[in-house]
C-alpha positions in Angstrom: 112.2 95.6 93.0 108.8 97.4 92.8 108.7 96.6 89.1 108.5 92.9 89.8 105.7 93.2 92.4 102.2 92.5 91.4 99.8 95.0 92.9 96.0 94.4 93.3 93.7 96.1 90.8 92.0 97.9 93.7 93.4 99.6 96.8 91.5 100.5 100.0 89.8 103.9 99.9 91.3 105.1 103.2 94.3 104.7 105.4 94.3 105.6 109.1 91.6 107.5 111.0 92.2 110.0 113.8 90.0 112.2 116.0 91.4 115.6 116.9 90.9 117.8 120.0 87.7 119.3 118.5 86.2 115.9 117.7 86.8 116.3 114.0 87.6 113.1 112.0 90.9 113.0 110.1 90.7 110.5 107.3 94.0 109.5 105.5 93.9 108.7 101.9 95.2 105.2 101.2 99.0 105.5 100.8 100.3 103.2 98.1 103.8 101.8 98.7 105.4 104.2 96.1 103.7 107.4 97.6 105.8 109.3 100.1 103.4 112.1 101.1 100.4 111.6 103.4 97.1 113.3 102.4 94.3 113.8 104.9 90.8 115.1 104.7 89.4 116.6 107.9 85.6 116.2 108.5 83.6 118.3 110.9 81.0 116.9 113.3 78.3 117.3 110.6 80.4 115.1 108.2 81.3 118.0 105.9 85.0 118.4 104.8 86.6 121.4 106.5 90.2 121.0 105.4 92.6 119.0 103.2 96.1 118.5 104.7 99.3 117.3 103.0 102.0 116.2 105.4 105.7 116.0 104.7 107.4 113.0 103.1 108.0 110.0 105.4 105.9 111.7 108.3 103.5 109.4 110.1 100.8 111.4 112.0 100.1 110.1 115.5 98.1 112.8 117.3 96.3 116.0 116.4 96.0 118.5 119.2 94.4 122.0 119.4 97.3 123.7 117.7 99.8 121.0 116.8 100.4 117.8 114.8 102.6 115.1 116.4 104.2 112.2 114.7 107.3 110.4 113.6 109.5 111.0 110.6 112.0 108.7 109.1 115.2 110.0 107.6 116.9 108.6 104.5 118.6 105.9 106.7 115.2 104.9 108.1 116.0 106.3 111.5 112.8 107.4 113.3 112.6 111.0 114.8 109.7 112.5 116.7 108.4 115.7 115.2 105.7 118.2 116.1 104.3 120.9 113.8 102.3 123.9 115.1 99.4 125.4 113.2 96.7 128.0 113.9 
């Protein structure tokens, strides 16, 4: 099916934007339809990149807390599950 689709020559530079508990900006790279992982760049208050984050396949980030990531993940049957990941 994807082989028959006509894609534009140019895609958007970014996907979603989120602000975390420390007022850092999380910028998602645009996710083309055939890409399953989600890549984010975290920018500090001064605009400098402080981290690059790659999230699991089929995981949609909804909230970034002080020490956790919260979102939804879809299994191979497209059933949605809530997931949280802790980090330090």
